[in-house]
C-alpha positions as CSV (number, residue, x, y, z in Angstrom):
1,X,99.9,200.1,-31.8
2,X,101.2,198.9,-28.6
3,X,99.2,201.2,-26.3
4,X,96.1,200.6,-28.5
5,X,96.2,196.9,-29.2
6,X,98.9,194.9,-27.4
7,X,98.8,196.7,-24.0
8,X,95.1,196.1,-23.3
9,X,95.7,192.2,-24.2
10,X,98.8,191.9,-21.9
11,X,97.3,193.8,-19.0
12,X,94.5,191.3,-18.9
13,X,97.0,188.6,-18.0
14,X,98.7,188.1,-14.8
15,X,101.9,190.3,-14.9
16,X,104.5,187.8,-14.9
17,X,102.7,185.6,-17.5
18,X,102.3,188.6,-19.6
19,X,106.2,189.3,-19.4
20,X,106.9,185.6,-20.5
21,X,104.6,185.9,-23.3
22,X,106.4,189.1,-24.6
23,X,109.5,187.3,-24.4
24,X,108.3,184.3,-26.4
25,X,106.6,186.3,-29.1
26,X,109.6,188.6,-29.4
27,X,112.0,185.6,-29.7
28,X,109.9,183.8,-32.3
29,X,109.3,187.0,-34.5
30,X,113.0,187.6,-34.6
31,X,113.4,184.2,-36.1
32,X,111.3,185.4,-39.1
33,X,113.6,186.8,-41.8
34,X,113.4,190.5,-42.2
35,X,111.8,191.0,-38.7
36,X,114.9,192.3,-37.1
37,X,115.3,195.0,-39.9
38,X,111.8,196.0,-39.6
39,X,112.1,196.4,-35.9
40,X,115.1,198.6,-36.4
41,X,113.2,200.7,-39.0
42,X,110.4,201.3,-36.4
43,X,112.4,201.9,-33.3
44,X,116.0,202.4,-33.7
45,X,116.8,206.1,-34.2
46,X,120.4,207.1,-34.5
47,X,122.2,210.4,-34.6
48,X,125.7,211.5,-33.9
49,X,124.7,213.8,-31.0
50,X,123.3,210.9,-29.1
51,X,126.4,209.0,-28.6
52,X,128.1,209.3,-25.2
53,X,131.3,208.2,-23.8
54,X,131.0,207.2,-20.0
55,X,133.3,205.2,-17.9
56,X,135.5,204.4,-20.9
57,X,132.7,202.9,-22.9
58,X,131.1,204.4,-26.1
59,X,127.2,204.3,-26.1
60,X,125.3,204.9,-29.3
61,X,122.7,206.5,-27.3
62,X,122.0,207.3,-23.6
63,X,118.9,205.2,-23.2
64,X,119.3,201.8,-21.8
65,X,117.1,198.9,-20.5
66,X,117.4,198.5,-16.7
67,X,118.2,195.1,-14.8
68,X,115.3,193.0,-14.1
69,X,113.8,192.7,-17.5
70,X,116.1,190.3,-19.3
71,X,117.5,188.5,-16.2
72,X,118.9,185.6,-18.2
73,X,120.4,187.4,-21.3
74,X,117.7,185.8,-23.5
75,X,116.9,188.8,-25.7
76,X,119.7,190.9,-26.0
77,X,119.9,190.8,-29.9
78,X,116.1,191.5,-29.9
79,X,116.1,194.4,-27.6
80,X,119.2,195.8,-29.5
81,X,116.7,196.1,-32.6
82,X,114.3,198.1,-30.5
83,X,116.8,201.0,-30.3
84,X,118.4,200.8,-26.8
85,X,121.8,202.1,-26.4
86,X,122.6,199.4,-23.9
87,X,121.1,196.6,-22.0
88,X,121.7,195.6,-18.4
89,X,120.9,191.7,-17.7
90,X,120.5,190.3,-14.3
91,X,120.4,190.4,-11.5
92,X,122.4,187.2,-12.0
93,X,123.6,185.2,-9.1
94,X,126.3,182.4,-9.1
95,X,123.8,179.4,-8.8
96,X,120.4,179.2,-10.3
97,X,117.6,180.0,-8.1
98,X,113.8,180.1,-8.4
99,X,113.2,183.4,-6.5
100,X,110.2,184.1,-4.3
101,X,106.8,182.2,-4.8
102,X,104.4,183.5,-7.1
103,X,102.5,185.6,-7.5
104,X,105.4,188.2,-7.2
105,X,104.9,190.8,-9.8
106,X,101.7,193.2,-9.7
107,X,100.5,196.2,-11.7
108,X,99.2,199.4,-10.1
109,X,97.5,201.0,-13.2
110,X,96.3,204.0,-11.5
111,X,99.9,204.9,-10.7
112,X,101.5,203.6,-13.7
113,X,103.7,201.5,-11.3
114,X,104.6,197.8,-10.6
115,X,105.1,196.1,-7.3
116,X,107.7,193.3,-7.5
117,X,109.1,190.8,-5.0
118,X,111.0,188.5,-7.6
119,X,113.9,187.4,-5.5
120,X,116.7,187.3,-8.1
121,X,115.1,184.5,-9.9
122,X,117.6,183.6,-12.6
123,X,119.4,180.6,-14.2
124,X,122.7,181.5,-12.7
125,X,125.8,183.2,-14.0
126,X,127.1,180.5,-16.2
127,X,123.9,180.2,-18.3
128,X,123.8,184.0,-18.9
129,X,127.5,183.9,-20.0
130,X,126.8,181.1,-22.5
131,X,124.0,182.9,-24.1
132,X,126.1,186.2,-24.3
133,X,128.9,184.4,-26.0
134,X,126.5,183.6,-28.8
135,X,124.8,187.0,-29.3
136,X,125.3,188.8,-32.5
137,X,124.6,192.4,-31.8
138,X,127.3,194.8,-30.6
139,X,125.1,196.6,-28.2
140,X,126.8,197.3,-24.8
141,X,125.9,194.7,-22.0
142,X,126.0,195.5,-18.4
143,X,126.0,192.7,-15.9
144,X,123.9,193.5,-12.6
145,X,125.2,190.8,-10.1
146,X,123.9,189.6,-6.7
147,X,124.4,187.0,-4.1
148,X,122.1,183.9,-3.8
149,X,119.4,183.9,-1.1
150,X,121.1,181.1,0.9
151,X,124.3,182.9,1.1
152,X,125.1,184.7,4.6
153,X,125.9,188.2,4.2
154,X,129.3,187.3,5.7
155,X,130.1,185.4,2.6
156,X,128.3,187.6,0.1
157,X,131.6,188.8,-1.5
158,X,132.3,185.4,-2.5
159,X,129.2,185.4,-4.8
160,X,129.8,188.6,-6.3
161,X,133.4,187.7,-7.1
162,X,132.1,184.5,-8.7
163,X,129.6,186.4,-11.0
164,X,132.7,188.7,-11.9
165,X,134.7,185.8,-12.9
166,X,132.0,184.1,-14.9
167,X,130.8,187.2,-16.7
168,X,133.8,189.4,-17.2
169,X,134.5,188.1,-20.7
170,X,131.1,188.8,-22.0
171,X,129.9,191.9,-20.5
172,X,131.1,195.5,-20.6
173,X,130.4,196.7,-17.3
174,X,129.3,195.5,-13.6
175,X,126.6,196.6,-11.4
176,X,126.8,195.3,-7.8
177,X,123.3,195.1,-6.6
178,X,122.9,195.5,-2.8
179,X,119.8,197.5,-2.9
180,X,117.0,194.9,-3.7
181,X,114.4,194.9,-1.1
182,X,113.4,191.3,-2.2
183,X,116.3,189.1,-0.8
184,X,116.4,189.1,2.8
185,X,118.8,191.2,4.6
186,X,120.5,192.2,1.3
187,X,120.1,196.0,2.0
188,X,122.2,195.5,5.2
189,X,125.1,195.3,2.8
190,X,124.6,199.0,2.1
191,X,125.9,199.9,5.4
192,X,129.4,201.5,5.4
193,X,131.6,198.7,6.8
194,X,130.2,195.9,5.0
195,X,129.9,197.8,1.9
196,X,133.5,198.8,1.8
197,X,134.6,195.3,2.7
198,X,132.4,193.8,-0.4
199,X,133.3,196.3,-2.9
200,X,137.1,196.0,-2.0
201,X,136.9,192.2,-2.6
202,X,135.0,192.6,-5.8
203,X,137.2,195.3,-7.2
204,X,140.3,193.5,-6.3
205,X,139.3,190.4,-8.4
206,X,138.0,192.7,-11.2
207,X,141.3,194.6,-11.4
208,X,143.2,191.3,-11.4
209,X,141.5,189.9,-14.5
210,X,142.4,190.8,-18.2
211,X,140.6,194.0,-19.2
212,X,139.1,194.9,-15.9
213,X,135.5,196.2,-16.3
214,X,133.9,199.4,-15.2
215,X,132.4,198.6,-11.5
216,X,129.3,200.3,-10.6
217,X,127.0,200.3,-7.5
218,X,123.3,200.3,-7.7
219,X,121.6,202.0,-4.6
220,X,118.2,202.3,-2.9
221,X,116.1,205.4,-3.1
222,X,115.3,205.2,0.5
223,X,118.8,206.2,1.7
224,X,119.1,209.4,3.8
225,X,121.4,212.2,2.7
226,X,123.9,211.0,5.3
227,X,123.8,207.5,3.7
228,X,124.2,209.1,0.3
229,X,127.3,211.0,1.6
230,X,128.8,207.7,2.8
231,X,128.2,206.1,-0.5
232,X,130.1,208.8,-2.3
233,X,133.0,208.2,0.1
234,X,133.0,204.5,-0.4
235,X,132.7,205.0,-4.1
236,X,135.8,207.0,-4.0
237,X,137.6,204.6,-1.6
238,X,137.0,201.5,-3.7
239,X,137.4,203.3,-7.1
240,X,134.0,202.7,-8.5
241,X,133.4,203.8,-12.2
242,X,130.0,205.1,-11.3
243,X,126.5,204.6,-9.6
244,X,123.1,203.4,-10.6
245,X,120.4,205.5,-9.0
246,X,117.9,204.1,-8.2
247,X,116.4,200.8,-7.5
248,X,112.9,200.2,-6.4
249,X,111.4,201.7,-3.3
250,X,109.8,200.2,-0.3
251,X,107.8,203.4,0.4
252,X,104.0,203.4,-0.4
253,X,103.6,207.1,0.1
254,X,101.5,209.2,-2.5
255,X,100.1,206.3,-4.5
256,X,96.6,206.7,-6.1
257,X,95.9,203.0,-5.5
258,X,93.7,202.3,-2.5
259,X,95.9,201.6,0.5
260,X,93.8,198.4,1.1
261,X,94.5,197.2,-2.2
262,X,98.4,197.9,-2.1
263,X,98.5,196.2,1.3
264,X,96.8,193.2,0.1
265,X,99.7,192.7,-2.5
266,X,102.2,192.3,0.1
267,X,105.8,193.2,0.2
268,X,107.9,194.2,-2.7
269,X,109.7,197.2,-4.3
270,X,107.5,199.9,-6.2
271,X,108.8,201.1,-9.5
272,X,107.4,203.4,-12.0
273,X,105.8,206.9,-11.8
274,X,105.8,207.1,-8.0
275,X,109.6,206.7,-8.0
276,X,110.3,209.6,-10.5
277,X,110.5,212.5,-8.2
278,X,112.7,210.7,-5.4
279,X,115.1,209.2,-8.0
280,X,115.7,212.4,-9.6
281,X,116.3,214.0,-6.1
282,X,118.8,211.2,-5.3
283,X,120.6,211.8,-8.8
284,X,121.0,215.5,-8.4
285,X,122.1,215.1,-4.7
286,X,125.0,212.6,-5.9
287,X,125.9,214.8,-9.0
288,X,126.2,218.0,-6.8
289,X,128.0,216.5,-3.9
290,X,130.6,214.6,-6.3
291,X,131.1,217.8,-8.2
292,X,129.9,215.9,-11.2
293,X,133.0,213.6,-11.2
294,X,131.0,210.3,-10.7
295,X,129.0,209.1,-13.6
296,X,125.5,208.2,-12.8
297,X,122.9,205.9,-14.4
298,X,119.5,207.4,-13.7
299,X,116.6,205.1,-13.6
300,X,113.1,205.5,-11.9
301,X,109.7,206.7,-13.2
302,X,110.9,207.5,-16.8
303,X,107.6,207.5,-18.8
304,X,108.3,210.2,-21.3
305,X,111.0,212.0,-23.0
306,X,110.5,214.8,-20.6
307,X,111.1,212.3,-17.7
308,X,114.4,211.3,-19.2
309,X,115.5,214.7,-19.8
310,X,114.8,215.6,-16.1
311,X,117.2,212.7,-15.0
312,X,119.9,214.2,-17.5
313,X,119.6,217.7,-16.3
314,X,119.9,216.5,-12.8
315,X,123.3,215.0,-13.5
316,X,122.7,211.5,-14.9
317,X,124.9,210.4,-17.7
318,X,122.8,207.8,-19.0
319,X,119.2,206.7,-18.3
320,X,117.4,203.3,-17.9
321,X,113.9,202.2,-18.6
322,X,111.9,199.3,-17.1
323,X,108.3,200.1,-15.9
324,X,107.8,202.9,-18.4
325,X,108.9,200.4,-21.2
326,X,106.0,198.2,-20.0
327,X,103.5,200.9,-19.7
328,X,104.5,203.1,-22.9
329,X,105.9,200.3,-25.1
330,X,109.1,200.2,-27.3
331,X,108.3,203.5,-28.9
332,X,109.4,205.3,-25.9
333,X,113.0,204.7,-26.7
334,X,112.7,206.4,-30.0
335,X,110.7,209.3,-28.8
336,X,113.3,210.0,-26.1
337,X,116.3,209.8,-28.4
338,X,114.4,212.2,-30.9
339,X,113.6,214.6,-28.2
340,X,117.2,214.7,-27.0
341,X,118.4,215.4,-30.6
342,X,116.0,218.4,-31.0
343,X,116.8,219.8,-27.4
């Protein structure tokens, strides 16, 4: 139904407007008695072999929703009914911020891709925490955290620590996001020395709190092998629980959409099918060079059960959807889980 009826309608609208329309309608539908049970019956597939224990948490299945979709923790209960094993909210910053000027989200249908330069638009950590305190489902929640745009890199650790303090009671794990291409100079924090300093401060505060949460790092697909080696050393030194690989790419290589059309859209990170191969390469490299000791959440270009299996075979412990969810619809989660049971 989604690909035949709903998707053509949504794709006639501006991408960000369609996103908000989906949110509004899903929220309204969930308020109708019986809708949640109907959605679970359609999309929530459970089987004992799907359960995973990763960084000390028990996931009911390995398919999660990536950060960026539900930035403000508005739909965690509704998304749980669609069969996800976990939902990562954010990216959340300490203070609310509007993000970059619109338009800032674009579709590349020929490539089954998106280009976004959202810029960490969100309502702030306190608002997300308040919503999560009221949620009803027990789905695992990850908190993807970042810095405010106007916070200098030298003071970035303060923002990440503030997010940890605001969210630690209501999320199950944290992801430090220094790899978005849409906040000025943010990716400079991926360099060895600033990243070590940042993660040490965030980890120190995390460990000082009651029930410290697993702390992960989300990395860009555009890193060299040498930089990935540094990431692994830093992960070990700062006692990270895992990595999320990967964020969106700044590359415009191998797109089917005409280059002039892509250029006209301006800056932003590319997600979707064009990212699949590189994301898998990064996962495989990290898995092999860590001897499989560091859990990896694999994300990037998952549009089919086979794409998800590819990430898991490469070494991912869990996978996440975003662009594939938009292009394929909620049935993709169930199809992936059913295929994993049959494998």
